[in-house]
Residue, then its C-alpha position, 0 to 999 in steps of 0.5 A: m500500500s502506498e503512502e497516499e493510500e495509507k493516509s486518511p481521506p481528509v488529510l489527503a484532501r487538505e494536502r491536494a488543496g494546499r498544492c493548488d493554493v501554492t501554484s495559483p499565484d504563479l498562474d495569475g502573475l503569468c496571466s497578468h504578464v501575458n495580458g500586459k504584453i498583448s495590451h502593449i502590442k495592441t497599442l503599438l498596432q493602433l499607433r502604427k495605424i494612426g501614423q498611416e492615416p492621412s488625417l493624423k499625419t499633419v498633427l504628428g508632423k506638428i508634434l514632431h516640429e514642436m519637439f525639435l523646437f523644444n529640444d533646441l530651447l533646452n540646448k539654449m537654456e543649457l548654454e545659458c546656464h553654463h554662461q551664468e555659471r562662468q559669470q558667477g565665477q568671474l563675479k566671485e573673483l572680482q568681489e575678492l579683488i575688490e575686498k582686497d583693494y578695500d582692505e588695502a585702502q582702509h589700511l592706507e587710510e588708517n596709516m596715512p603718513f602725517y608728512l604727506p602734503s594736504a590736498v588743495p582746498a575746494s575753495t581755491g577752485g582745485l588744481a586748475a585754478k591754483k595753476e591759473e593763479l600761479g601763471k598770472d603775471p603780477e601787476p606793474g608796480h607790485r612785482k617783488k624784487p628778487g632777494k633773500e626772502g625769495q630764496g628757498v630753504k633746503e629741506i631734508p627729504f623724508m625717508t621711505v620704508e625701503e630706506f628705513e628697513s635697509v638701516p642696520a638693526y643695531m642702529r634702528g633699535r626700537l625706533t619706528y619709521n614714523q618716529v624718524n620722519a617726525v624728527i625730520q619734519e621738526i628739523n625742517k621746521a627748525v631750519a625754516s625758522k632759523y633762516k627766516i630770521m636770517r633773512q629779515s631786516m635788522k630794523s624790524m627785529p625785536s631784541a630777542v630775535r636780534n639775539l638769535y640773529f647774532r648767535f646764528q652769525e657767530e655759528e657760521t664758519k668757512d665750512t658752513k658757507g652755502k649750507f643750511f644747518i642747525v645746532e641743538a639749541d635751534v632744535e630746542e628753540f623752534t621745536q618741541l624736541k629734546a636733544d636727548k638720546r633718542f634724538h641723537s640715535i635718529l641723527t645717526i640714522l639720518r647721517h647713515c642715509q645721507r640726509v644730514r652731515e656733521i660740521r664740527g668746529s669751535r666746540l660746536v656740532r652743526y647738522a647740515v642738510c645734505 
């Protein structure tokens, strides 16, 4: 007797029903797949027939033409997007350059050297008006005769950053670039004040100024002829500087850079403008 015959009829019926339940989903899926393929084939056949109908060929041609136009528009949009990306990159680089220039300009504004000449005031009409005024000939009878007052006073040129940095470190010490140029400005002020007195008329001088004039005359030697020079007393007389250790250190730098030179004699050190 076989195994199926040994089992009871209810158990056998349940096993056969179970086998039918297991295979039924596969059959349904296969049927659905076949029906889908048939539907696709029908759709393709319908589209093929539509393309062959004369009444619909014009519509399909217009649709094809619109598709070409739309494709061309997409290509143009893609090119424009690439162009905008390049422009965005260029604008970003330009922004970085502008920010860098702005930072440099702000640094220059905050660290503007005090000795630079100021701009021409707006009330004078600008540089053109200044030139026009200088170019005018004075009226007859008002021309100034050339004399000592018309002669310029030689000044010490200000130092550049490169010159200051080229000075040996032991000579600079803790001195700064601005401190050296500040002393140069004060020395030029003392030189201008001294030779302004030297060129005045004795009749218009008060007694105090006359005493200075006589001292200036006594300090002249054959070595100072044609030179513009001052002594330590002039620095303290016409400026707020003190002839201290720092002042002499700066004079050493100015001698090194050939801004001034010493002329000694009669127990006096004269600082002449080079």
